[in-house]
N, C-alpha and C positions, 0 to 999 in steps of 0.2 A: 335326755330324750327329746326335749323341746328343740334343742339345737339341731339334732338329727332331722326332725320333722321340718324345720325351717330350711335346712340345706336341701332336703329332698324336694320340697315345694319350689325352691329357687331353681333347682336343676330342671324340673318339669316345665317351668315357665320359660327358661332359656331354650329348651328343646322346641317348645311350641312356637317361639318367636325366632327360630333359626333363620339365618340369612339365606336368601335364594341366590345361588351362584349363576350369573348370566354369562353367556358366551356370544361373541360376535359371529354373525352369519355373513354370507356374501351380500354386498350391497345390491339393491335393485335399481336399475336405470330408471330415469324419468319415464312416466307413462301419461295416459290421459284417462278420463272417466270412460270414454268410449273404447279405448284400446290400452288397458293397463298392462304393465309388465308384472309377471308373477313368478313365484317360486313355490314349490311344494312345502307345506307346513310339516316340519319334523317334530313329532311328539315323542320326547325321550321317556316320558312316564305315562304310557297308555293306560295304566291302571288308575290314574287320576282322572277326575272329570273336569279338570281345569288346566289352563296353560298360563304362563307368564310370557309377555312379549314386550320388547322395548323398541321404540321407533325414534329415530332422529330424522326429522323431515320438516320441510317448510309447510307442507299441506298434503292431504290425500293419501294416507296409508290405510290399508283395508285388510281385514281378515275375512276370508270366504270360508264358511263352514259347510262342507259336505253337500252333495246332491242327495236329497231325500227322495227315495224311490225313483231317482233319475229325472225327476220333474221339477224340483224346487231347490233353491239354495238360499241360505241366510248369509247376509254380508254385514259385518260390523265395520262401520266407517269411522275413522279417527281423523278429524281435521277436514271435514267436508266444507264446501262453500267458502273457499279462501281461508281455511283454518278457523272457522267459527262454530262448527257443529259436530256433534256426535250423532250418527244415525245408524239404525239397523234397517236393512231393507230385505224384502222377500222377492227373489227373482223366480218367476214361474215360467218354465220352458214351454209349457203347453200353449200359452198365449204370448210368449216372448215379451213379457212386461215385468217391470220392476216397481214395487210399491214400497214406500217408506212406512214402516210399522212402528218406528220409534224415532224421535228426534229431540235433542236437547242442545240448546245454545250454550256455548262457553267460549270466552275469548281465548284464542291460541291454545288449543289442546296439545298441539305439537310445537316443537322448537327446532329451528334450523341448526342450532349449535349445541344442543344438549339432548341427551337421550331421555325420553319420557317412557315410564313403565306402566303397563296395564296388565290386568288379569281378566281372563274370560273363562267362565264356568258354564259347562253345558251338562244339564241333567235332563232326564225324560220330562218333556213338556216345558222346558225353560232354558233361556240363555240369559245369564247375568254377567255384567262386566263393570269394571271399576278401575281406579287409578292406584298405582303402587305395586308393591311386591308382597302383599298379604291378601289372600282371597277373603272377600267380605268387607274389606276396608274401603272407604271412600267410593262407595258404589255410585256408578253413573246411571245405570238403568237395567231393567229386566223386560224381556219379551217372552210371552207365553204362547204356546201353540201345541196342539196334540201331535203335530208332525215332527216336533223336535225330539230327538233321541240322544242320550248321552254318548252312545257308541259312535255318533257321527263326527265327533271331534277328532280330527286327524285323518279321517277317511275322505280322500279326494279334496282335502282342505288346502288352501293356498294363502300366502301372504302376498299382497298386491300393492303396487305403486300406481296411483291415479293422479298424481300431481306433476307439475312441471319441473320437479327437482328429484334427484336421486333420493332413495330412502335407505338409511342404515338400519339394520335389524339386529336385535339380540334376542336369544331364546334361552330358556333354562338349560344349563349345561347337563350333559349326560355324565353322571358320576362315575361311569366306567371308563371315561377317557383319561 
């Protein structure tokens, strides 16, 4: 009986730690902060409140999360300021201004030659993001606001290049493919 219990627990742990299969997306051409190149974010699992994304870039990859009531957008920046910062900014269309609401310095969040993986979780009132392919691990930061709704992830969301180099992108594969 003990052996059965141990095997069952081992299987449950293996399922919980399952590998995330990532698939290559079309590369984004180089852009700038003022004029980024963009592609729509494809969320293969809309029932989840998180996504996994991989970036291979020298600097300036960004995830833009939804227009909230058509007036505001949250942007999660990876590798801002010559690849030394993570930032989250709030873009307000009514005043056409962008305000940094979170900033964390880290040397080289992105790599020109290697894919770096991140997770972004959006629930009502909160955006949390971190490194790796397991939600909740290696958390970088959290932004809270009453205007953030979990349903916004994937709705009018884009992946953007705002650096001087192309960006290679990977997203979680659709298991139906």
